[in-house]
C-alpha positions in Angstrom: 90.9 14.0 -43.1 87.2 14.7 -43.2 87.7 18.2 -42.2 90.3 18.8 -45.1 87.8 17.2 -47.7 84.9 19.3 -46.6 87.1 22.5 -46.6 88.1 21.7 -50.0 84.8 21.0 -51.3 83.8 24.4 -49.8 86.6 25.9 -51.5 85.5 24.5 -54.8 81.8 25.6 -54.4 83.1 29.2 -53.3 85.2 29.5 -56.5 82.2 28.3 -58.7 79.8 30.7 -57.0 82.5 33.5 -57.4 82.7 32.8 -61.1 79.2 32.5 -61.4 78.6 36.0 -59.6 81.5 37.6 -62.1 79.6 36.3 -65.1 76.3 37.4 -64.1 77.7 40.9 -63.2 79.4 41.5 -66.4 76.0 40.4 -68.3 74.2 42.9 -66.5 76.8 45.6 -67.1 76.9 44.9 -70.7 73.3 44.2 -71.4 73.0 47.5 -73.1 75.7 46.6 -75.5 74.9 42.9 -75.9 72.5 43.5 -78.7 75.0 46.2 -80.5 78.2 43.7 -81.2 79.3 44.3 -84.6 78.0 41.2 -86.5 80.3 39.1 -88.9 79.5 40.7 -92.2 79.3 37.3 -94.0 76.8 37.8 -96.8 75.7 41.2 -95.8 76.3 43.9 -98.2 77.3 47.4 -97.2 75.3 50.3 -98.6 76.2 53.8 -99.2 77.2 56.0 -95.9 75.0 58.9 -95.0 74.9 61.6 -92.2 72.1 60.0 -90.2 70.1 57.0 -90.0 66.6 56.8 -88.8 64.9 53.7 -88.0 61.1 53.9 -88.4 58.9 56.4 -90.6 56.0 56.9 -88.3 55.2 60.6 -87.2 58.5 61.3 -85.3 60.7 59.3 -87.8 59.1 61.2 -90.9 59.0 64.6 -89.3 62.5 64.2 -88.4 63.8 63.1 -91.8 62.0 65.8 -93.5 63.4 68.7 -90.9 67.0 67.2 -91.2 66.7 66.9 -95.0 65.8 70.4 -95.0 68.7 71.5 -93.1 70.9 69.7 -95.8 71.7 66.8 -94.1 71.8 63.3 -95.7 69.4 61.0 -94.4 68.5 57.3 -94.7 64.9 56.2 -93.5 64.4 52.4 -92.9 60.8 51.6 -92.3 59.5 48.0 -92.0 56.0 48.8 -93.6 55.2 51.7 -95.8 51.4 51.0 -95.9 49.0 53.4 -94.1 49.0 52.2 -90.3 45.4 51.6 -89.4 45.4 52.2 -85.5 43.1 53.2 -82.9 45.5 55.8 -81.5 47.6 58.4 -82.7 44.3 60.1 -84.0 44.3 63.4 -81.9 47.0 66.1 -82.3 46.8 68.8 -79.5 47.1 72.5 -80.1 50.6 72.5 -78.6 51.6 69.8 -81.1 49.9 71.4 -84.0 52.2 74.6 -83.5 55.3 72.1 -83.5 54.0 70.7 -86.8 53.8 74.7 -88.2 57.3 75.2 -86.7 58.6 72.2 -88.9 57.3 73.5 -91.8 54.5 70.7 -92.1 51.4 72.2 -91.4 49.9 71.2 -94.7 50.2 67.6 -93.4 46.5 68.1 -91.8 45.1 69.4 -95.0 43.1 67.2 -97.4 42.8 64.2 -95.0 39.3 65.5 -93.5 41.0 66.3 -90.1 38.6 68.0 -87.8 39.0 71.1 -85.8 38.6 70.5 -82.1 38.3 73.2 -79.7 38.1 71.4 -76.3 36.6 68.7 -74.4 33.5 68.4 -72.2 33.5 66.2 -69.3 30.3 64.3 -68.0 29.5 62.8 -64.8 26.3 62.3 -63.1 24.1 64.2 -65.3 26.8 67.4 -64.9 29.3 68.7 -67.3 32.6 70.5 -67.2 33.8 72.1 -70.4 37.6 72.5 -70.9 38.1 74.9 -73.9 41.9 75.1 -75.0 43.1 78.3 -74.3 43.9 79.4 -78.3 42.7 82.9 -78.2 46.1 84.3 -78.7 46.6 82.3 -81.9 45.3 82.5 -85.4 41.9 80.9 -85.9 43.3 77.5 -87.5 45.2 76.7 -84.2 43.3 74.1 -82.4 43.5 70.1 -81.9 43.3 68.3 -85.0 41.9 64.9 -85.2 42.0 62.5 -88.2 42.9 58.9 -89.3 46.2 58.3 -88.1 47.3 56.5 -91.3 46.4 59.4 -93.6 48.3 61.8 -91.4 51.4 59.4 -91.4 51.3 59.1 -95.3 51.4 62.7 -95.7 54.4 63.0 -93.3 56.1 60.4 -95.3 55.3 61.9 -98.5 56.7 65.2 -97.3 59.9 63.4 -96.2 60.3 61.7 -99.7 59.9 65.3 -101.4 63.4 66.2 -100.3 66.2 65.3 -102.6 68.7 64.3 -99.9 66.2 62.0 -97.9 66.2 58.3 -98.9 63.4 56.5 -97.8 63.9 52.4 -97.9 61.8 49.5 -96.8 63.4 47.0 -94.5 63.6 45.5 -91.1 66.2 46.6 -88.8 67.7 43.4 -87.0 70.4 45.2 -85.0 72.7 48.0 -84.2 76.3 47.9 -85.5 78.5 48.8 -82.7 82.4 49.5 -82.9 84.4 50.0 -79.6 81.3 51.1 -77.6 80.1 53.3 -80.4 77.0 52.9 -82.7 78.2 53.0 -86.3 75.1 52.0 -88.2 72.6 49.2 -88.5 72.1 45.7 -90.0 68.7 45.2 -91.6 66.7 43.0 -94.2 65.4 44.8 -97.3 61.9 43.9 -98.6 63.4 41.3 -101.1 65.2 39.5 -98.0 68.8 40.7 -98.6 70.9 41.3 -95.7 72.3 44.9 -95.5 74.4 46.9 -93.5 74.1 50.9 -93.4 76.7 53.4 -91.7 76.1 56.9 -90.3 77.6 58.7 -87.5 74.3 59.0 -85.9 71.2 56.6 -85.8 68.1 57.9 -84.4 65.8 54.9 -83.3 61.9 56.0 -83.5 60.3 52.7 -84.4 57.4 53.3 -81.9 56.1 51.3 -78.8 56.7 48.0 -80.1 60.4 48.8 -80.9 62.6 45.8 -81.2 65.6 48.0 -80.8 64.5 49.5 -77.5 66.3 47.1 -75.3 69.4 47.8 -77.0 69.5 51.5 -75.9 67.2 51.9 -72.7 66.2 49.9 -69.7 62.4 50.1 -70.2 59.9 49.4 -67.4 56.6 48.9 -69.4 53.3 49.2 -67.4 49.9 48.3 -69.0 47.2 49.9 -66.7 44.3 49.7 -68.9 43.4 48.6 -72.6 41.3 50.7 -75.0 38.0 49.0 -76.6 37.7 51.0 -79.9 34.6 51.6 -82.0 33.8 54.0 -85.0 30.5 55.6 -84.8 28.5 56.8 -87.9 25.5 58.9 -88.5 25.8 60.9 -85.3 26.9 63.9 -83.9 28.7 64.7 -80.6 26.8 66.6 -77.9 28.7 69.8 -78.4 30.1 70.3 -82.0 33.8 70.8 -82.2 34.4 69.2 -78.5 35.6 66.0 -77.6 33.2 64.1 -74.8 34.5 62.3 -72.0 32.1 60.4 -69.7 33.2 59.6 -66.3 31.1 56.3 -65.4 31.3 52.9 -63.9 32.7 50.7 -65.1 34.8 52.5 -67.6 35.5 56.1 -68.7 34.2 56.6 -72.3 35.9 59.0 -74.7 34.4 60.2 -77.9 36.1 62.5 -80.7 35.5 62.9 -84.3 38.3 61.4 -86.6 36.5 62.5 -90.2 33.4 64.4 -91.2 31.2 61.3 -91.0 33.0 59.4 -88.3 33.4 59.6 -84.3 35.8 57.5 -82.5 34.8 55.9 -79.3 37.4 54.6 -76.9 36.3 52.7 -73.4 39.2 52.5 -71.2 39.0 49.1 -69.7 41.4 48.2 -66.5 43.9 45.5 -67.7 42.7 43.1 -65.1 39.3 43.0 -66.6 39.4 42.9 -70.2 36.6 40.8 -71.8 37.3 38.7 -74.7 36.5 39.8 -78.1 36.5 36.5 -80.1 34.1 35.0 -77.4 31.5 37.7 -77.4 32.3 38.7 -73.8 33.4 42.3 -75.0 30.3 43.1 -76.9 28.2 41.9 -73.9 30.2 44.1 -71.6 29.6 47.3 -73.9 26.1 46.5 -74.4 25.2 45.6 -70.8 27.6 47.8 -68.7 28.9 50.9 -70.8 26.0 51.6 -73.3 23.5 52.7 -70.5 26.0 55.6 -69.6 26.5 56.9 -73.4 24.5 60.1 -74.0 21.2 60.0 -76.1 22.8 61.5 -78.9 25.5 58.8 -79.4 23.3 55.8 -78.1 21.9 54.4 -81.2 25.3 54.7 -83.2 27.1 53.0 -80.4 24.7 49.8 -80.2 25.0 49.7 -84.2 28.7 49.7 -84.0 28.9 46.9 -81.5 26.5 45.0 -83.6 28.9 45.4 -86.5 31.3 43.6 -84.6 34.4 45.7 -85.4 35.5 46.0 -82.0 39.1 46.7 -81.6 41.3 46.4 -78.6 44.7 48.1 -77.7 46.9 47.8 -74.8 47.6 51.4 -73.0 51.3 51.3 -72.4 53.1 53.6 -69.9 56.9 53.8 -69.9 59.1 56.6 -68.5 62.3 57.6 -70.6 65.3 55.5 -69.2 68.0 55.9 -72.2 71.5 54.1 -71.8 72.9 57.1 -73.7 75.5 55.2 -75.9 77.4 57.2 -78.3 76.3 57.4 -82.0 72.8 56.2 -81.2 69.5 58.0 -80.1 66.0 57.2 -79.0 63.0 59.4 -79.5 59.3 58.9 -79.9 57.3 56.1 -78.2 60.4 54.2 -78.6 61.8 56.5 -75.9 58.9 57.2 -73.8 55.2 56.2 -73.6 52.5 57.9 -71.6 48.6 57.0 -71.4 46.7 57.7 -74.5 43.7 59.1 -72.6 44.5 62.8 -73.1 46.1 62.4 -76.8 49.5 63.7 -75.8 51.8 61.2 -77.7 52.4 63.0 -81.0 52.6 66.3 -79.4 55.5 65.0 -77.2 57.1 63.3 -80.3 56.9 66.5 -82.4 58.3 68.4 -79.5 61.1 66.0 -79.5 61.7 66.4 -83.1 62.0 70.3 -83.0 64.4 70.1 -80.1 66.7 67.4 -81.6 66.6 69.5 -85.0 67.5 72.5 -83.3 70.4 70.9 -81.3 72.0 69.3 -84.4 71.7 72.7 -86.4 75.1 74.0 -85.1 77.0 70.9 -85.8 78.8 70.8 -89.4 79.2 67.2 -89.1 78.9 64.4 -86.6 82.0 62.2 -87.0 83.1 62.9 -83.3 80.6 60.6 -81.9 82.0 60.9 -78.3 81.8 65.1 -78.5 78.3 64.8 -80.3 77.3 62.3 -77.5 78.3 64.7 -74.6 76.5 67.6 -76.4 73.3 65.8 -77.0 73.0 64.7 -73.5 71.1 68.0 -72.7 68.3 66.8 -75.1 67.0 64.7 -72.0 66.9 67.5 -69.7 65.6 70.0 -72.3 62.7 68.0 -73.5 61.2 67.7 -69.9 58.8 71.0 -69.8 56.8 69.4 -72.6 57.3 65.8 -71.9 57.2 65.4 -68.0 53.9 67.7 -67.7 51.9 65.9 -70.7 53.3 62.3 -69.3 52.6 63.2 -65.8 49.1 64.8 -66.7 48.0 61.8 -68.8 48.8 59.0 -66.4 47.5 61.0 -63.3 44.2 61.8 -65.1 43.9 58.1 -66.2 44.1 56.8 -62.8 41.6 59.5 -61.4 39.1 59.3 -64.2 39.0 55.4 -64.0 36.0 53.9 -62.2 36.6 54.7 -58.4 38.0 51.5 -56.2 36.7 53.3 -53.0 35.3 56.2 -51.3 38.5 58.1 -51.3 39.0 57.8 -55.1 35.5 58.7 -55.5 36.3 62.1 -53.4 39.4 62.8 -55.7 37.2 62.3 -58.8 34.6 64.6 -57.5 37.4 67.1 -56.4 38.9 67.0 -60.0 35.5 67.3 -61.5 34.3 70.0 -59.3 37.6 71.9 -59.8 37.0 71.8 -63.6 33.5 73.0 -63.3 34.7 76.4 -61.8 35.9 77.3 -65.4 38.0 80.3 -65.9 41.8 79.9 -64.9 41.1 76.7 -63.3 39.6 74.8 -66.4 41.9 76.7 -68.7 45.1 76.1 -66.6 44.5 72.3 -66.8 43.4 72.3 -70.4 46.7 74.4 -71.2 48.9 71.8 -69.8 47.3 68.4 -71.4 47.0 70.4 -74.6 50.7 71.4 -74.8 50.2 75.0 -74.8 51.7 75.6 -71.4 54.0 73.0 -70.6 55.3 73.9 -67.1 55.9 71.3 -64.1 55.2 74.1 -61.8 51.9 74.9 -63.1 51.0 71.1 -63.1 52.0 71.0 -59.2 50.0 74.3 -58.7 47.0 72.7 -60.3 47.2 69.2 -58.9 47.5 70.7 -55.2 44.8 73.2 -55.8 42.5 70.3 -56.6 43.5 68.6 -53.7 42.9 71.8 -51.3 39.4 72.1 -53.3 38.7 68.3 -52.3 39.7 68.7 -49.0 37.6 71.9 -48.5 34.5 70.0 -49.8 34.9 67.2 -47.2 35.1 69.9 -44.3 32.2 71.8 -45.2 29.8 72.7 -43.5 32.3 72.6 -40.5 35.4 70.6 -39.5 35.0 67.5 -37.5 37.3 64.6 -36.7 35.9 62.4 -39.1 35.9 64.9 -41.8 39.6 66.0 -41.1 40.5 62.4 -41.0 38.6 61.9 -44.6 40.5 65.0 -45.7 44.0 63.3 -44.6 43.2 60.4 -46.7 42.3 62.2 -49.5 45.6 64.2 -49.3 47.6 61.0 -48.8 46.0 59.0 -51.6 46.1 61.8 -54.1 50.0 62.4 -53.1 50.6 58.5 -53.7 49.1 58.9 -57.2 50.9 61.9 -58.5 54.5 61.5 -56.8 55.5 58.1 -58.4 55.0 59.6 -61.7 57.1 62.6 -61.0 59.7 60.4 -59.5 59.8 58.5 -62.8 60.2 61.5 -65.0 63.0 62.8 -62.7 62.5 65.5 -59.9 65.7 67.2 -60.5 65.2 67.3 -64.4 61.6 68.3 -64.1 61.8 71.1 -61.6 65.5 72.0 -61.3 66.9 71.5 -64.5 69.4 74.5 -64.0 71.1 72.3 -61.4 71.7 69.5 -64.4 75.2 69.7 -65.7 74.1 68.5 -69.4 71.6 71.5 -69.3 74.7 73.7 -70.3 76.3 71.7 -72.8 77.3 73.9 -76.0 78.2 72.4 -79.4 81.6 71.1 -79.8 83.5 74.2 -81.1 85.4 72.3 -83.9 82.0 70.9 -85.1 79.9 74.0 -85.2 78.7 75.7 -88.2 76.4 78.5 -89.4 72.9 78.0 -90.3 
């Protein structure tokens, strides 16, 4: 009798565990759609349908709205706040991104905002320097990096988008995506007066930035925060070399300087996330004065101290997130909502504008977007076609942040010395690296070549004047640690898409025949 009782209880427990497992499995399986369920209309008012809804009017959203509007699409842009952004990032547009801006017809957006013309970057370490000029000799004289106040640039982009008659910009907060039978058909949002509204379109593009509240509906984000920027604005000073940014490789933090107007220089101090001092308690000011200021060049030192004493220190987390879209029909994710790299090399806007150009070109042959399934399959090629630009800039930025951070041991010091020494060689060595992070030569193979060239250069330094067992061991450790820095970032970008895109079936997708058009 006791045995039957025990068996019965075990059976009940097993059933409960089985039901719990099935419930959990279904929850995980449909996590991407859980936020997409079509909400009850209730008091929601439906607004007029358009061809495309764009969530967010930042750099990517405003540029995409303008380009699609110029192509004849009816575009509705929903932006939470149309006041000028006040950020300490998004202030540098690399030469490759500037070329994309020209390709979109938005070149004049850097006019009349006091943007600075930057020709390259100078690295400083232990009294030595390495100059990385951007290889722009083959382009017109106005092609260079452009540095400016982010808010001024974004407002110009929004003005350009608003100037297109079939683009509608509306202030509101998108709360969820609307889904019907596994396909996104629009968005639910609150306008600035608090009314609940529903907007419909065959395609919804989400580009609401790194703080996206819709990201989890459309991808599986794995966000890492390796460091924070402490930002200052310096006045009444000049950079060591005119028209060149400056990056000081020093302990405890690398320090970046670049102009953002004719009278202001931005200073960003990269601080590991585990060691970020408090701003409110005065610990950050003490950290900058006592540990960072002694490493600042004499030309900038007085302005650096003055900026600290003014107390306007701003701190920003530096996020890193590889693209991992769920690929749900009817919706698309671009910009920092999709993919974030460390901002040390200033590549974010270059990747965003490259994505805008690519998406615009992919959509141009389509007459309409009503067949969401066919359009979805066709647009899958976007995630492979974007890789040359996005993967090289992402990987370069993330790797350089690790290498340029304060060394945590002798091997990391050897790697940093190898990288600095390699760049000091100048010529094709420095130009090759700067061509990658500037977006002028976005080639994964070039990235791999220069990385392993730096490693071989570093190993060679360790073996001089002649090899010994200890030097061979140190060279092997350098190779191992350097590879352990690079390979995880390449893996997160996708080895196949990055180096072997022709083997990806989506690469060959053509526009649905019944939906194509001439442009």
